[in-house]
Residue, then its C-alpha position, 0 to 999 in steps of 0.5 A: m538485525g531488523e525484521i519485517l513483521a507483517v505486510s498488508l495491501t490496505s485500502h485508503a479509499p476516501t469514504i473511510m474518512m467520511p462521518r459514519e452517517q454519510r458512509l451509511e447514506l452512501n451504502e444503503g444504510r450499511e457500514i462499509s467493511l473497510v472501516p471495521g477492517l481498519h479497526r481490526m488491523r489496528d487492534e488485532k494485528l498491529a497491537a500484537l506486534d512490537v512495531d518500531t516503524i510503519v512504512i507506507l507505500d503511497t499510491h497518491w504520491f507520484t514522483t517522476v525521476e526517482h523514488v522518494v522516501t520521507a526522511q523528516d524527524h517529525f510531521e505535524g500539520v492540518f491536511t485538506s485534500a486538493e482532490l476531494p476537499r469536501g470529504m477530507s478537510q482540515i484533518p490534524f496529523e502529528y507523528d514522528g518519522d524515521p530518518e535513519l531507516a529512510d536514509a538506509i533505504a535510499a542508500q540501497g538504491e545504487v545496490v538494487g539498481t534504481p534511483i531512491h532519494a531520502n528527502h529531509d525537507p520539512h515542507l515536503p507535502i504528505f498525501y491522503a494515502t498516508i494520512n488516512l492510514v495514519k489516522y486509523l492505524r498509528t498509535d506511537q509508531k514512527v512512520i515513513s512514506v515511499s512514493i510511486a515513480q510514475t515513470g516506473e515499471d514492474d522491475d523498478f517497483q520490485r527493486v525498491g521493495r528489495a531496497i526496503g528489505r535490505a535496509v530493514a535488515a541493515t538496521d534494528r527496526k521492526v517494521v510493518l509495510l502497508a501497500s496503501g492503494g486499491m486494485s483495479h482503478r477506473f472510475w465511473s463518469l461524473k454523470k454516473l457516479e451517484e448511481h455507483e457509490a455503494s460498496d457492493p462489488s456489482h458496482i465495479i467498473t466492469p465484470e472483467a475488472r472485478a474478476a481480475d481483482e478477485q483472482r488476485i485476492a485468491w492468489m494472495e489468500a493462497g500465498d501464490h505471489a508468483a502468480i501475481v508477478d507473472h500475470m502483471d501484463d494481463y492485469m494492466a488492462h484493468a488499470p490497477e492503482g499505481g500500476f500495482g507498484h505498491v503491491l510489487m514493492m510490498q511483495a519484493a520486500v518479503g521475497g517477491r515470487a518466492c514469498i509463501a505468506t498467505g493473506e487474510k482478508l480483513s474486509d470484504y472486496e468492495n467497490a469505491t466509485g468503480t474501483g476495487q478495494v480490499h484489506v489483505w494482511f500477511d503475517r510473517p510465516a514461522t518458517g520465514w517469508t520464503g520458507h527458509g528461516v529468518e532471511v529478510a526478503g530483498i537480499t536472497t531473492d531476485e525478481p525477473a526484470t519484467a516491464g509493465a506500464g507506468t502508474s494509474a492515478g486516482a483515489 
């Protein structure tokens, strides 16, 4: 029986891919905390776990009629971002996929009640919400990515999370889930961007968005996952990245509202051109994700069928 060993809300902000000198220039001479946070995640967290596969919930991969999972055996190429080619260009990547786990996730779609497709096409593009984390975090683990259906609502994302939990349980995989994305996600206008590139959260697009983000981080640190689920309608006013689908998937895979795992911040809460960014890591509690032994979330815990908005595009 497989197991989800840990999960994390992990920022893929494009600034992490800039040379250090550029990062310091943008941030008033200081390193953005997201970068040392990723080093800690790799060296202190992932290195301590026997991880077979990293599953990345990718908020830059928008699909329309179904959720899609990468199911290729191997990924190799050179990545240049269409959105930000000056900051993310000619990045080489090479890693193995996990077709068996991808197919197992897709097979659970009918069970949980949402369409999931495992795609084996070698020409399927990869996005920087995956590439950036692979570059920082992967050593020898297999990697698969899961899309955000831009037509999805809260319960759709929760169903995908349950499918992931069930699929991991049905295999022998030891898995870490990375919810690759930000929090509130509105940008400053092009004319004002240069005034708001520093990481200090005073540059978040509005005080209200900052307060909403910080409240959710506090809930994560307290292990109050129910509060995040129950207040999704309020949060949508601040355009969370991907409709917060990456976080809803992550939570549902490990118990959803019933999850008791407390979060550990591996970075400061930071600004990225108006958006909220942070790394929050959740180790599997000794008593199980929901406090009832070794159950794998997604099998024993159902989410309410709450409806929220679709997705919110952006970095």
